[in-house]
C-alpha positions in Angstrom: 82.5 58.7 42.4 83.2 58.8 38.6 86.6 59.7 37.1 87.1 63.2 35.7 87.8 62.6 32.0 89.9 65.6 30.9 89.8 64.3 27.3 86.1 65.1 26.8 85.5 68.1 24.5 83.3 70.0 27.0 86.0 69.7 29.7 88.7 70.9 27.3 86.6 73.9 26.3 86.0 74.9 29.9 89.8 74.5 30.5 90.5 76.8 27.5 88.2 79.4 29.1 90.2 79.1 32.3 93.6 79.4 30.6 92.5 82.3 28.4 90.8 84.0 31.4 87.8 84.4 29.1 84.7 86.0 30.6 81.8 83.6 30.2 78.0 83.5 30.7 76.4 80.7 32.6 72.7 80.1 32.0 71.2 78.0 34.9 68.2 75.7 35.0 66.6 78.3 37.3 66.8 80.8 34.4 69.4 82.8 36.2 72.3 84.2 34.2 75.8 84.4 35.8 78.7 86.3 34.3 82.4 85.9 35.3 85.6 84.0 34.8 86.0 80.3 35.5 88.9 79.6 37.9 88.6 75.8 38.3 86.5 72.8 37.4 86.1 69.3 38.7 83.7 66.4 37.8 80.8 67.9 39.8 81.3 71.7 39.9 82.7 74.8 38.2 83.9 77.8 40.2 83.0 81.2 38.6 84.4 84.5 39.9 82.2 87.5 39.3 83.1 91.2 38.8 83.4 91.7 42.5 85.9 88.8 42.9 83.2 86.7 44.6 83.6 83.0 43.9 80.5 81.0 43.1 80.5 77.2 43.0 78.0 76.0 40.4 77.0 72.4 40.1 77.4 71.1 36.6 73.8 69.6 36.6 72.4 73.2 37.2 73.9 74.4 33.9 71.8 74.9 30.8 74.7 76.4 28.8 78.1 78.1 29.1 79.3 80.5 26.4 81.9 83.2 26.0 80.7 86.7 26.9 80.5 88.7 23.7 
């Protein structure tokens, strides 16, 4: 297992979304689009909570992009 490097820019940006409770958009490799708030991250996954308070664990390798919801 690899170390989770909290100093990497993408990790810091995700952490900022968590702290700010920013709603985000996840685009997946399957072409699905998920919207919600990130509640935690680790070296493999990110947990997104949707509008119905349903948590979804998304594998990092499934992500195409993450951006703040406009």
